[in-house]
Structure formats: structure tokens, C-alpha cells
C-alpha positions in Angstrom: 119.6 86.1 38.9 119.1 85.4 35.3 116.7 88.0 33.8 115.8 85.9 30.8 114.9 82.9 33.1 112.8 85.2 35.4 111.0 86.7 32.4 110.2 83.3 31.0 109.0 82.0 34.3 106.8 85.0 34.9 105.2 84.6 31.5 104.6 80.9 32.3 102.9 82.0 35.6 100.6 84.6 33.9 99.6 82.0 31.3 98.8 79.6 34.1 96.7 82.3 35.9 94.7 83.1 32.7 94.0 79.4 32.0 93.1 78.6 35.6 89.6 80.0 36.2 89.9 79.4 40.0 92.6 82.1 40.3 90.3 84.6 38.7 87.4 83.5 41.0 89.6 83.9 44.1 91.0 87.2 43.0 87.8 89.0 41.9 84.6 87.0 42.5 85.4 86.0 46.1 86.3 89.6 47.1 83.1 90.9 45.4 80.9 88.5 47.4 82.7 89.3 50.6 82.5 93.1 50.0 78.7 92.8 49.6 78.4 90.6 52.7 80.4 93.1 54.7 78.6 96.1 53.1 75.0 94.9 53.6 75.3 92.0 56.0 77.3 93.5 58.8 76.0 96.7 60.4 76.6 98.1 63.8 74.2 101.0 63.4 71.1 100.8 65.6 68.5 103.1 64.0 65.2 101.9 65.5 64.7 100.0 68.8 61.4 98.4 69.7 60.5 99.3 73.3 57.5 98.7 75.5 55.8 101.3 77.7 53.8 100.6 80.9 52.1 103.8 82.0 50.8 103.3 85.5 50.1 107.1 86.0 47.9 108.1 83.1 48.2 111.9 83.4 49.0 114.8 81.1 52.6 114.8 82.2 53.2 111.2 81.5 51.4 111.4 78.2 53.8 114.2 77.3 56.8 112.0 78.1 55.3 109.2 76.0 54.8 111.6 73.1 58.4 112.6 73.4 59.4 108.9 73.0 57.1 108.5 70.1 58.4 111.5 68.2 61.9 110.2 67.9 62.9 108.0 65.0 65.0 105.9 67.2 62.2 104.3 69.2 59.3 102.1 68.1 56.9 102.2 71.1 54.4 99.4 72.0 52.0 99.9 74.9 51.4 97.3 77.6 48.8 97.2 80.4 51.2 96.0 83.1 54.7 94.9 83.9 54.0 91.2 83.5 52.7 91.6 80.0 55.8 93.7 79.0 58.1 91.2 80.7 56.7 88.5 78.6 57.2 90.5 75.4 60.8 91.2 76.4 61.4 87.5 77.1 59.9 86.5 73.7 62.2 89.0 71.9 59.3 91.2 70.7 60.9 94.3 72.3 64.4 95.1 73.5 63.5 97.2 76.5 60.5 98.6 78.3 59.9 101.7 80.5 57.7 101.7 83.5 56.2 105.0 84.6 55.1 104.5 88.2 51.8 105.7 89.7 53.3 108.5 91.8 55.3 110.0 89.0 53.2 113.2 88.4 53.0 113.8 92.2 56.7 113.6 92.6 57.3 115.7 89.5 55.0 118.6 90.7 56.7 118.5 94.1 60.0 119.1 92.2 61.2 115.9 93.6 63.1 113.2 91.7 60.6 111.2 89.8 61.8 107.8 88.7 61.2 105.9 85.5 62.2 102.3 85.5 64.0 101.1 82.4 64.4 97.4 81.9 66.6 96.2 79.0 67.5 92.8 77.4 71.0 92.2 78.6 71.4 89.3 76.1 72.4 92.0 73.5 74.4 94.5 75.5 75.0 97.0 72.8 71.3 97.2 71.9 70.4 97.4 75.6 72.7 100.4 76.0 71.2 102.1 72.9 67.6 101.5 74.2 68.4 102.9 77.6 70.2 106.0 76.2 67.3 106.7 73.8 64.7 106.5 76.5 66.7 108.8 78.8 67.2 111.1 75.9 63.5 111.3 75.2 62.9 112.1 78.9 65.5 114.8 78.9 63.9 116.4 75.8 60.6 116.5 77.5 62.2 118.2 80.5 63.8 120.8 78.3 60.4 121.4 76.6 58.6 121.9 79.9 61.2 124.3 81.2 60.9 126.4 78.0 57.1 126.3 78.1 57.0 127.5 81.7 59.8 130.0 81.3 61.9 128.3 83.9 65.1 128.4 81.9 67.2 128.9 85.0 67.6 126.1 87.5 68.5 126.3 91.1 71.6 124.4 90.4 73.8 125.1 87.4 73.6 122.5 84.7 76.4 121.2 82.5 75.4 120.7 78.8 77.5 118.4 76.7 77.6 119.1 73.0 78.6 116.0 71.0 80.5 116.2 67.8 81.8 113.1 66.0 85.0 113.6 64.0 86.1 111.6 61.0 82.8 109.8 60.7 80.1 112.4 61.5 77.4 110.4 59.9 78.2 107.6 62.4 77.8 104.9 59.7 79.5 101.7 60.6 80.0 100.8 57.0 82.5 103.7 56.6 84.7 101.7 59.0 83.7 98.1 58.2 84.2 98.2 54.4 87.7 99.7 54.4 88.7 97.4 57.2 87.3 94.4 55.4 90.0 94.8 52.8 92.4 93.3 55.3 90.4 90.1 55.6 89.6 89.9 51.9 93.2 90.5 50.9 94.5 88.1 53.5 92.3 85.4 51.9 93.1 86.4 48.4 96.9 86.6 48.9 97.2 83.5 51.1 94.7 81.2 49.3 95.9 82.2 45.8 99.5 81.2 46.4 98.9 78.3 48.8 96.4 76.5 46.7 98.0 77.2 43.3 101.4 75.8 44.3 99.8 72.9 46.1 97.9 72.1 42.9 101.3 72.1 41.1 102.6 69.5 43.5 99.5 67.4 43.0 99.6 67.6 39.2 103.4 66.9 39.0 104.3 70.2 37.4 106.4 71.2 40.4 108.6 68.2 40.0 109.1 69.1 36.4 110.0 72.6 37.3 112.5 71.6 39.9 114.4 69.5 37.3 115.2 72.7 35.4 118.1 75.0 36.0 115.9 77.7 37.7 117.3 78.9 41.1 115.5 79.4 44.3 115.7 83.1 44.0 114.3 83.1 40.5 111.5 80.7 41.5 110.4 82.8 44.5 110.7 86.1 42.6 108.6 84.7 39.7 105.9 83.5 42.1 105.9 86.8 44.1 105.8 89.0 41.1 103.0 87.2 39.2 100.6 86.9 42.2 101.5 90.4 43.4 100.2 91.8 40.2 97.1 89.7 40.4 96.6 90.7 44.0 97.0 94.4 43.4 94.5 94.2 40.6 92.1 92.6 43.1 92.8 95.5 45.6 92.1 98.1 42.9 88.9 96.3 42.0 87.8 96.3 45.7 88.7 99.9 46.2 86.6 100.8 43.2 83.6 99.0 44.7 84.1 100.6 48.1 84.6 104.2 46.9 82.4 104.3 43.8 79.6 101.8 44.5 79.3 102.1 48.3 80.4 105.8 48.2 82.7 105.5 51.3 84.6 108.8 51.5 88.4 108.7 51.1 90.4 111.5 52.7 94.0 110.3 52.6 96.8 109.8 50.1 96.3 107.3 47.3 100.1 106.9 47.1 100.3 105.9 50.8 97.4 103.5 50.3 99.2 101.9 47.4 102.4 101.5 49.4 100.7 100.0 52.5 98.4 97.8 50.3 101.5 96.5 48.5 103.3 95.6 51.7 100.2 93.9 53.0 99.7 91.9 49.8 103.4 90.8 50.1 102.7 89.5 53.6 99.6 87.6 52.3 101.6 86.1 49.3 104.5 85.3 51.6 102.2 83.5 54.0 100.7 81.4 51.2 104.1 80.5 49.8 105.3 79.5 53.2 102.2 77.3 53.6 103.1 75.7 50.2 106.5 74.8 51.5 105.0 72.9 54.4 101.8 71.3 52.8 101.8 69.9 49.3 98.1 69.1 48.8 95.2 71.5 48.3 93.1 70.3 51.2 95.8 70.7 53.8 96.8 74.0 52.3 93.3 75.3 52.4 92.8 74.3 56.0 96.1 75.9 57.1 95.4 79.1 55.1 92.0 79.4 56.7 93.4 78.8 60.2 96.4 81.1 60.2 95.1 83.5 57.6 91.3 84.2 57.8 90.5 83.5 61.4 93.2 85.7 63.1 92.5 88.5 60.6 88.8 88.4 61.5 89.1 88.0 65.2 92.3 89.9 66.1 92.5 92.8 63.6 90.3 95.1 65.6 87.7 95.2 62.8 84.9 93.4 64.6 86.2 93.2 68.2 87.9 95.9 70.2 91.5 94.8 70.9 91.8 96.9 74.1 89.0 94.9 75.8 90.7 91.6 75.1 92.8 89.7 77.7 96.4 90.6 78.0 97.7 87.5 76.3 95.4 87.8 73.3 96.4 91.5 73.0 100.0 90.5 72.8 99.2 87.9 70.1 97.3 90.5 68.1 100.6 92.4 67.6 101.8 89.6 65.4 98.8 89.8 63.1 99.6 91.9 60.0 95.8 92.5 59.4 95.7 94.6 62.6 98.1 97.1 61.1 96.5 97.2 57.7 93.0 97.8 59.3 94.6 100.6 61.3 96.2 102.2 58.3 93.4 101.8 55.8 90.8 103.1 58.3 93.0 106.1 59.0 93.4 106.9 55.3 89.7 106.6 54.6 88.3 108.4 57.6 91.1 110.6 59.1 93.5 111.3 56.2 97.2 110.9 56.0 98.3 110.7 59.6 102.0 110.0 59.2 102.6 108.9 62.8 100.1 106.0 62.5 101.0 105.1 59.0 104.7 105.0 59.7 104.2 102.5 62.5 102.0 100.3 60.3 104.4 100.6 57.4 107.4 99.5 59.6 105.6 96.4 60.9 104.3 95.3 57.5 107.8 95.8 56.0 109.4 93.7 58.7 106.8 91.0 58.5 107.2 90.8 54.7 111.0 90.5 55.0 110.7 87.8 57.7 108.3 85.8 55.5 110.6 86.1 52.5 113.5 84.7 54.5 111.5 81.8 55.9 110.3 81.0 52.3 113.8 81.1 51.0 115.1 78.8 53.7 112.3 76.3 53.3 112.1 76.2 49.5 113.9 73.2 48.0 116.1 73.9 45.0 116.3 70.4 43.6 113.9 67.5 43.4 116.1 65.2 45.4 115.9 67.6 48.3 112.1 67.3 48.6 
């Protein structure tokens, strides 16, 4: 490999990047837009759920339960006269669930029986339905604890088991603490893949690639120059995104910056490799963009574990997800941000990303034509 040729080729690539505004837009403006979309547009936190209450037993006890529901910040209570009226509100989407307190509730409660409260939820949104049901049951449990403390009956006939919940790694239970670091995988997949796929396709369309192939540059020098130039641009994009995540969105980082740099470098190499491989197959920008979106963006979004739980997917889809580099980067970057430097997890992710980078480089080297007459 001729060092002088490589240096000249890299200088040419950097000049082309600086002169081509689209490369800057893809590397910095597109990630910025996506980060704000992921940061503000996607949120799995359910803070307040609108519920309906049908109180068919208007007594002191039932009013106490209702007060317990109203005193929690998780429930926004709306009162209805009967079940039919509440059912209509649920069907229209005005509420996500409603609780029915039956007419014999107080009577059963005073007999120390098992009083029943009917909870009806909107199954069209399963997660919200689970939250609503849990919040209503939690309010009922709080009322029972209050009544036991008020009457002095702290001891029950049967022993109770009290579960104390603690959330490690993300005690605030903010979904953005997981979504934003994980979104780096999708953003960097797009940046690395689209940057190299479209830029080289553009060279084919403009005829500059044919001119380049008529020179004495070798395949190794050509691939190295492309890798090096867009790797630097891609890493600058990652640093820019990390600054936004840590400083602007204030997502805590508990791991090693060195490990983050190593894993991000490997993942960027897989993205660049994918883009270069696409460019060896498609030589126009439209086809390249379609392929880049299909094999880059969609698998990273659907099969990385960022949005959808992989363990709940069918067996065949789970097997396919093992071939998606974004899955391993989501795992490693989330671990570094939330848990710290867990070497066992990071070593597995490092190994896969390294193997995938090498495989992509070999495929690119095989498919790259060295002379114009070979194209």
C-alpha cells in the first residue's frame, strides 16, 4: 500500500465532504433531528391515566376509596352515573379504564368478606390497560392500609407478604434514559450506511468513479481511503450525538468512555462497511437509498431490542436478530449508560461487532472492481 497515494486520496475525500453539503446534513443535522424525535416524541412512561368511576354504593367507605384514587398523581378520575355511560366513554377513548364499585360493597367489607371492585380496561392499548389496572388496585391497597392503621388492626389473621420494589440502574424509571442511548444505534446505522452508499453512488452518476478507476490506485488503497474518511466523519457525528444526549438531555453515563469509543468505532465500521457493500451492488442514488433503508434502518429499528422486546418475538425472528449489529450496540451502549462497565456483556458485543466488521470488509474487497474494464 502506497502511503503517498493513500494520503492524497484521503485529502481528496475530505475536500469532497467539505464541498458536499449533503454529507454534513447526513452526519449532523439528520442525527440532531432524530435525537429530538426520540427524546421528545417517543416516551414509554405512563404518568397519568384517565379513568372513570361508577360508585353504585355511595357510602363513607366507598367515598374513602375514591379519595384514595383521586389523591394519586397517576389517576385522573371522572365520575359516571352508570356502567352504560362509562362504557360509552371507554369506547370513545375519553378514558382508558373504569372502576365499578357494586351496591353491596360496604356490606361485604364490614362482614370482613371479600368485597369486589370491577375494573374494566381498554385492551386496544395493552400497556396502558395494565398501568390503569395496577394504579386502581394500588389505590385500593393504600386505602386498606390506611383503614387498618386507623382502627389499630395492624395484625391480620393471616400473615401478609409485603413486597418492597427497588429499580436498579434506572431508579427514576425514565424511558428516555434507555431510548436515547439506544437510538444511537439507529442514528449511526443511518449515518454510516447512507453516507457511504449515497456518496459513492453519486460518484458513479457523475462519472468521477470511472475517472478514479483509470488511475493507478489499488483496491486496498481505495477501500482504506473511503473507510478512513467517512470513519472520521462518522465518529464526529457520534461525539456530537453523545454531547446532545449527556449535556442537553442530561442522561447519566456510568460506564467507561474508552469502552464506548471502542464499541462505537466498531459499530461505525459496520455501518460504513454496509454502505460500501451497497455501493458495490447499486450504482445510482435512488437504488442505494432504498437498499440502505431496507437493510439498514428497518432491521435496526425493529430487531435491535430498542422498541420491541426480542425475547417475545417468534423463534425465527429471534434468530434473525442475532445477525443485526444494532442489537449488540444497543445492548452495549445501554449497559454503559445505565449499568456501567459490565465486561461480560461488552466482551460479547465487542466480539460480534468485530467479526461483522471483518466480514463486511472481506465482502467489499471481493466485490470492488480495480479497473474500469471490470465494471
